[in-house]
NUDOMAR-44958 format. One record per residue (C-alpha): x, y, z. Coordinates in steps of 0.1 Angstrom, whole numbers, padded with zeros to 4 digits, always signed. Layout:
XYZ
...
REM end
This chain:
-0086-0020+0205
-0065+0004+0226
-0050-0010+0257
-0050+0006+0291
-0015-0004+0302
+0010+0021+0316
+0041+0018+0294
+0075+0034+0295
+0084+0056+0266
+0106+0029+0251
+0110-0008+0258
+0135-0032+0246
+0123-0065+0230
+0132-0084+0262
+0115-0058+0285
+0084-0059+0263
+0083-0097+0264
+0088-0098+0302
+0060-0072+0308
+0036-0090+0284
+0043-0124+0299
+0034-0110+0334
+0002-0096+0320
-0008-0129+0304
+0003-0151+0332
-0030-0154+0350
-0050-0159+0318
-0030-0184+0297
-0008-0215+0302
+0021-0204+0281
+0024-0166+0285
+0060-0163+0275
+0054-0183+0243
+0023-0163+0234
+0040-0130+0240
+0069-0140+0218
+0046-0151+0190
+0027-0118+0191
+0058-0096+0192
+0074-0116+0163
+0042-0109+0144
+0043-0072+0151
+0080-0068+0143
+0079-0091+0112
+0106-0113+0128
+0109-0149+0137
+0110-0159+0174
+0146-0169+0169
+0154-0133+0158
+0137-0120+0189
+0160-0140+0211
+0191-0127+0193
+0181-0091+0196
+0169-0087+0232
+0182-0051+0236
+0166-0038+0204
+0143-0009+0213
+0107-0009+0200
+0094+0020+0182
+0063+0037+0197
+0039+0024+0172
+0053-0012+0175
+0050-0011+0212
+0015+0002+0210
+0005-0025+0185
+0020-0052+0206
+0003-0043+0238
-0030-0038+0219
-0027-0075+0209
-0018-0085+0245
-0050-0067+0257
-0071-0086+0231
-0055-0119+0241
-0063-0112+0277
-0100-0111+0267
-0097-0146+0252
-0093-0138+0215
-0075-0167+0200
-0038-0163+0192
-0043-0176+0157
-0069-0149+0150
-0047-0122+0164
-0018-0130+0140
-0041-0141+0112
-0026-0175+0104
-0020-0210+0116
+0003-0238+0104
-0013-0271+0094
+0005-0299+0076
+0034-0275+0070
+0010-0251+0052
+0008-0215+0065
-0030-0209+0065
-0049-0177+0068
-0075-0180+0095
-0101-0156+0110
-0133-0155+0130
-0152-0172+0102
-0131-0204+0103
-0122-0230+0129
-0086-0229+0139
-0069-0260+0124
-0056-0283+0151
-0028-0309+0151
-0051-0338+0158
-0069-0332+0125
-0037-0340+0106
-0046-0376+0114
-0075-0373+0090
-0051-0361+0063
-0027-0390+0070
-0055-0416+0067
-0068-0401+0035
-0034-0400+0019
-0028-0437+0029
-0058-0445+0007
-0048-0424-0023
-0020-0438-0045
+0007-0413-0054
-0003-0413-0091
-0040-0415-0085
-0064-0391-0103
-0091-0394-0076
-0121-0371-0073
-0120-0362-0036
-0145-0343-0014
-0138-0323+0018
-0171-0315+0035
-0172-0284+0057
-0137-0272+0046
-0135-0240+0068
-0100-0225+0061
-0094-0253+0035
-0068-0270+0057
-0077-0306+0050
-0085-0301+0013
-0053-0281+0006
-0031-0306+0025
-0044-0335+0004
-0043-0315-0028
-0007-0305-0022
+0003-0342-0016
-0017-0356-0045
-0014-0330-0073
-0030-0353-0099
-0062-0356-0079
-0092-0332-0081
-0103-0320-0047
-0136-0302-0040
-0139-0282-0008
-0174-0273+0003
-0188-0251+0031
-0221-0234+0039
-0203-0202+0049
-0193-0179+0021
-0169-0161+0044
-0151-0194+0052
-0149-0202+0015
-0134-0168+0008
-0106-0177+0033
-0101-0211+0018
-0098-0197-0017
-0073-0171-0005
-0053-0199+0011
-0053-0219-0022
-0041-0189-0041
-0014-0180-0016
-0001-0215-0016
-0004-0219-0054
-0025-0251-0051
-0046-0252-0082
-0062-0287-0081
-0088-0276-0056
-0122-0261-0064
-0149-0248-0040
-0186-0252-0036
-0210-0233-0014
-0239-0251+0002
-0252-0272+0031
-0231-0303+0033
-0240-0327+0005
-0267-0306-0011
-0244-0289-0038
-0235-0323-0054
-0266-0337-0070
-0255-0370-0086
-0218-0364-0083
-0197-0392-0070
-0163-0393-0053
-0134-0417-0047
-0129-0406-0011
-0149-0383+0012
-0133-0367+0043
-0149-0344+0068
-0144-0327+0101
-0181-0319+0109
-0196-0302+0139
-0197-0328+0167
-0201-0310+0200
-0233-0311+0219
-0249-0277+0223
-0246-0277+0261
-0212-0292+0263
-0191-0273+0290
-0160-0275+0268
-0176-0248+0246
-0166-0223+0273
-0129-0234+0274
-0098-0223+0255
-0104-0208+0220
-0138-0224+0215
-0159-0194+0227
-0144-0173+0199
-0147-0198+0171
-0178-0200+0148
-0204-0219+0167
-0220-0234+0136
-0187-0252+0129
-0186-0267+0164
-0221-0275+0175
-0242-0301+0158
-0273-0301+0180
-0285-0315+0213
-0264-0347+0211
-0235-0336+0189
-0242-0365+0166
-0268-0349+0143
-0244-0339+0115
-0224-0371+0117
-0255-0392+0113
-0267-0371+0084
-0234-0373+0066
-0232-0411+0071
-0266-0415+0056
-0263-0390+0028
-0227-0397+0017
-0234-0431+0002
-0253-0415-0027
-0220-0397-0036
-0196-0426-0032
-0183-0451-0057
-0180-0487-0048
-0153-0492-0021
-0150-0455-0016
-0139-0445+0019
-0157-0421+0042
-0134-0407+0069
-0146-0384+0096
-0133-0368+0127
-0154-0369+0158
-0153-0363+0195
-0130-0383+0218
-0159-0402+0233
-0180-0408+0201
-0162-0436+0184
-0186-0464+0195
-0217-0446+0185
-0201-0435+0152
-0192-0471+0145
-0227-0482+0152
-0241-0456+0128
-0217-0467+0101
-0226-0503+0106
-0264-0496+0105
-0259-0477+0073
-0242-0509+0058
-0207-0495+0055
-0179-0522+0059
-0142-0523+0067
-0151-0502+0098
-0121-0488+0116
-0113-0462+0143
-0080-0444+0147
-0064-0426+0177
-0049-0391+0175
-0016-0379+0189
-0031-0377+0224
-0043-0413+0222
-0080-0404+0218
-0102-0422+0194
-0106-0393+0169
-0113-0406+0134
-0136-0433+0122
-0144-0445+0087
-0158-0472+0065
-0162-0482+0029
-0194-0482+0007
-0203-0517-0004
REM end
């Protein structure tokens, strides 16, 4: 995408950042931060290095590449897609338009899973709807003796997840393609984690932030937003050993109904946990 900005023949790092910040100011809440992330990406520097070299002059191709990215960001393309990666659980993950962008609140799901997996365990673990592989890879890195299976319907998402596993040299993860629990036949697991689609199809939040650019199938469950959650709660029991935990992320206002669905499906030890923003974000229970 070529931008249509009028640019001087040569800009310093600081001048480029100032100009880009002004261009993004009416579109995004942190224009200076976003400009610095994009310029660091183009130059192959850290943001700290940018700050120590404010007078360094950009080459013409660097300047053009940077303002091309600024133009794309103005149209709403997510920052993570523009630079091609996102940090999650201290893992540098490849992301693209075929995967959701991993979010800090989802690290709660990893924390809760790890709290239920002893350090020396050799558990068989399932991550349903893995996307970029964020949850599966974080758990696999922390529990190297466990076997983690990451599943997704999207072959493009699984390709990204596999690439992340290879880049990070995490070898105790394998991948399955298919619709949710369908690839697993009679297979049983010691813990199941999932961040399924849980947004209702007409939810106004779908028009905000990065959500319009993210894969709709990974966000939207159906008219109520609970369709996939209910299906997983019902179906997962056939793939759980006794006392296995099912842990799932859900919407900030869905905890009560998720607890009801778990109770009606005869799970026990039901709990709900709050994320870093104080929202009820993850619920779970054990198979009797």
